[in-house]
C-alpha positions as a printed Julia matrix, in Angstrom:
234×3 Matrix{Float64}:
 -19.47   14.98  -10.4
 -19.0    13.62   -6.89
 -15.75   14.24   -4.98
 -14.05   16.2    -7.75
 -11.03   17.16   -5.65
 -10.46   13.6    -4.45
 -10.91   12.32   -8.01
  -8.13   14.63   -9.18
  -5.86   13.51   -6.32
  -6.49    9.83   -7.05
  -6.03   10.32  -10.79
  -2.66   12.01  -10.19
  -1.65    9.25   -7.77
  -2.46    6.55  -10.33
  -0.47    8.37  -12.98
   2.42    8.68  -10.53
   2.76    4.92   -9.96
   3.03    4.51  -13.72
   5.46    7.42  -14.09
   7.7     6.03  -11.33
   7.81    2.6   -12.95
   5.92    0.91  -10.13
   3.05   -0.34  -12.29
   3.98   -1.51  -15.79
   1.1    -1.76  -18.27
  -1.95   -1.48  -15.96
  -0.49   -3.61  -13.14
  -1.61   -1.44  -10.25
  -4.22    0.82   -8.76
  -4.67    3.63   -6.28
  -7.71    4.63   -4.3
  -8.59    7.38   -1.84
 -11.35    7.7     0.71
 -13.54   10.59    1.84
 -14.66   10.04    5.42
 -16.26   13.47    5.94
 -19.79   12.75    4.73
 -22.67   10.78    6.15
 -20.99    7.63    4.84
 -17.42    7.05    3.68
 -16.92    7.01   -0.09
 -14.01    5.52   -2.02
 -12.61    6.78   -5.32
 -10.7     4.12   -7.23
  -9.11    3.48  -10.62
 -11.31    1.72  -13.19
 -10.2    -1.76  -14.18
  -7.74   -2.1   -17.05
  -7.8     1.54  -18.16
  -4.52    3.01  -19.36
  -3.03    5.56  -16.98
  -2.11    7.97  -19.78
  -5.65    8.29  -21.12
  -7.56    8.16  -17.83
  -9.68   11.2   -16.91
 -11.2    12.22  -13.54
 -14.67   11.21  -14.75
 -13.38    7.68  -15.46
 -12.7     7.05  -11.78
 -15.33    5.08   -9.9
 -16.96    6.11   -6.61
 -18.13    3.32   -4.3
 -19.19    2.88   -0.71
 -17.3     0.67    1.72
 -19.42   -2.31    0.7
 -18.26   -1.94   -2.89
 -21.56   -0.61   -4.22
 -21.03    1.78   -7.12
 -22.28    5.26   -6.29
 -21.04    7.01   -9.42
 -19.16    5.88  -12.5
 -19.83    4.22  -15.85
 -16.8     1.91  -15.77
 -16.04   -1.17  -13.73
 -13.87   -0.42  -10.68
 -10.5    -2.05  -10.14
 -10.66   -5.79   -9.6
  -8.84   -5.15   -6.28
 -11.67   -2.99   -4.93
 -12.66   -5.41   -2.15
  -9.1    -5.42   -0.8
  -9.06   -1.62   -0.69
 -12.44   -1.34    1.03
 -11.53   -3.94    3.64
  -8.31   -2.08    4.45
 -10.27    1.15    4.86
 -12.66   -0.58    7.23
  -9.89   -2.21    9.27
  -7.46    0.74    9.26
  -9.56    3.86    9.89
  -6.38    5.98   10.17
  -5.58    5.68    6.45
  -6.83    7.78    3.56
  -5.21    6.16    0.51
  -4.25    2.67   -0.68
  -1.83    1.65   -3.44
  -1.36   -1.76   -5.02
   1.54   -2.29   -7.4
   3.53   -5.13   -8.91
   6.84   -3.28   -8.61
   9.73   -5.58   -9.48
  11.77   -6.0    -6.32
   8.97   -5.76   -3.74
   7.01   -8.32   -5.76
  10.07  -10.58   -5.85
  10.2   -10.63   -2.03
   6.43  -11.31   -1.96
   6.79  -14.18   -4.43
   9.58  -15.63   -2.29
   7.27  -15.41    0.73
   9.92  -13.42    2.62
   9.58  -10.33    4.73
  12.09   -7.55    4.06
  14.44   -7.27    7.04
  15.51   -3.87    8.3
  19.1    -3.9     7.1
  19.82   -0.19    7.21
  18.77    3.27    8.25
  16.94    4.12    5.02
  14.5     1.32    5.8
  14.27    2.38    9.46
  13.37    5.94    8.46
  10.07    4.77    6.97
   9.13    1.31    8.3
   9.17    0.49   12.0
  10.68   -2.99   11.68
  10.61   -5.47    8.82
   8.18   -5.11    5.94
   5.98   -8.12    6.79
   4.72  -10.8     4.45
   1.31  -12.38    4.89
   0.48  -16.05    5.15
  -0.59  -17.58    1.82
  -4.33  -17.64    1.24
  -5.91  -21.04    1.74
  -7.8   -22.82   -1.04
 -11.02  -22.04    0.83
 -10.19  -18.34    1.09
  -9.41  -18.13   -2.63
 -12.62  -19.95   -3.58
 -14.81  -17.99   -1.18
 -13.7   -14.42   -1.98
 -10.14  -14.08   -3.21
  -9.93  -10.3    -3.35
 -11.69   -9.64   -0.05
  -9.65  -12.33    1.7
  -6.46  -10.76    0.38
  -7.4    -7.78    2.54
  -8.4   -10.1     5.38
  -5.0   -11.81    5.55
  -3.35   -8.38    5.68
  -5.63   -7.2     8.49
  -5.18  -10.48   10.39
  -1.38  -10.18   10.19
  -1.45   -6.65   11.6
  -3.84   -7.65   14.35
  -1.87  -10.74   15.38
   1.44   -8.88   15.46
  -0.12   -5.72   16.94
   1.37   -3.59   14.18
   0.44    0.06   13.72
  -0.5     0.58   10.04
   0.88    4.12   10.17
   4.24    2.9    11.47
   4.33   -0.02    9.02
   2.7     1.55    5.95
   2.9    -1.46    3.67
   2.86   -5.23    3.38
   3.81   -8.01    1.0
   1.03  -10.42    0.09
   2.64  -13.85   -0.2
   2.93  -15.02   -3.79
   1.33  -11.82   -5.01
   2.68   -8.29   -4.6
   2.8    -5.27   -2.26
   0.09   -3.03   -0.89
   0.94    0.3     0.73
  -1.17    3.02    2.32
  -0.96    6.45    3.89
  -3.0     9.33    5.22
  -3.6    10.41    1.61
  -3.37    8.78   -1.8
  -0.21   10.81   -2.49
   1.43    9.58    0.71
   0.48    5.99   -0.16
   2.3     6.43   -3.49
   5.37    7.74   -1.68
   5.34    4.64    0.52
   5.02    2.4    -2.55
   8.04    4.1    -4.1
  10.06    3.88   -0.89
   9.09    0.23   -0.43
  10.41   -0.62   -3.9
  13.66    1.25   -3.15
  14.05   -0.61    0.17
  13.26   -3.94   -1.49
  15.88   -3.35   -4.19
  18.57   -2.4    -1.66
  17.73   -5.32    0.62
  17.95   -7.77   -2.28
  21.44   -6.52   -3.14
  22.5    -6.38    0.5
  21.46   -9.99    1.08
  23.43  -11.04   -2.02
  26.45   -9.27   -0.55
  26.08  -11.24    2.68
  24.28   -8.8     4.97
  23.13  -10.56    8.17
  19.33  -10.83    8.31
  19.36   -9.47   11.86
  20.14   -6.11   10.28
  21.13   -3.0    12.15
  20.91   -2.92   15.98
  17.45   -2.24   17.46
  18.59    1.0    19.07
  19.67    2.37   15.67
  16.32    1.37   14.13
  14.5     3.08   16.99
  16.57    6.25   16.71
  16.09    6.61   12.98
  12.36    5.96   13.04
  11.63    8.28   15.99
  13.79   11.14   14.69
  11.49   11.22   11.66
   8.15   10.22   13.16
   8.36   10.43   16.96
   6.94   13.14   19.24
  10.36   14.87   19.3
  11.12   14.41   15.6
  14.07   16.45   14.36
  13.83   15.65   10.65
  12.44   18.32    8.33
  10.88   21.67    9.17
   8.27   22.41   11.8
């Protein structure tokens, strides 16, 4: 069986998004990528398979063009979004797509999540952005691939670092997150949902959309992720 260790990691990550309540029913998927071989290979959840019954052998291995290398089941219907993100963001090693309640609500409203507090600033360098809606032509041409394309275009146009902004809201759809590993991508999905829930309540309470001052945002992000980070253990 190809990529047994990565299969186990991706299986656990898929089960985690269900366990954490981020993917009701089968509304979500996780993938991971191995970039060490002659060509990168992606391991991804099979389409529509229940998280509780899924086994490592059920996961599907593809190349970055979406060709199935190993697996008897159909891969996730979001495969082309995952592979495009891996091509465009070579720093990442795992991708998560969920329909978690509050993050999806912001996506459906077509609104980015402003940085209203330090919890947000600890993990996302600035607002969680929302993409432009896909055009009718993009949907008709290749909906899933163009979902990845609008994400990549947003990051390119705004010159965003995908490691500093490890997630996005696809307008009218739902969030995607990523990380250096599949496990880290799940953590970012969980944190994004937490941030989205707090931001929703804060806005209802009248929080100004400008959020906390830029120097506070900068301090909180760099103390956790900067070259002189003080958070955690060395």
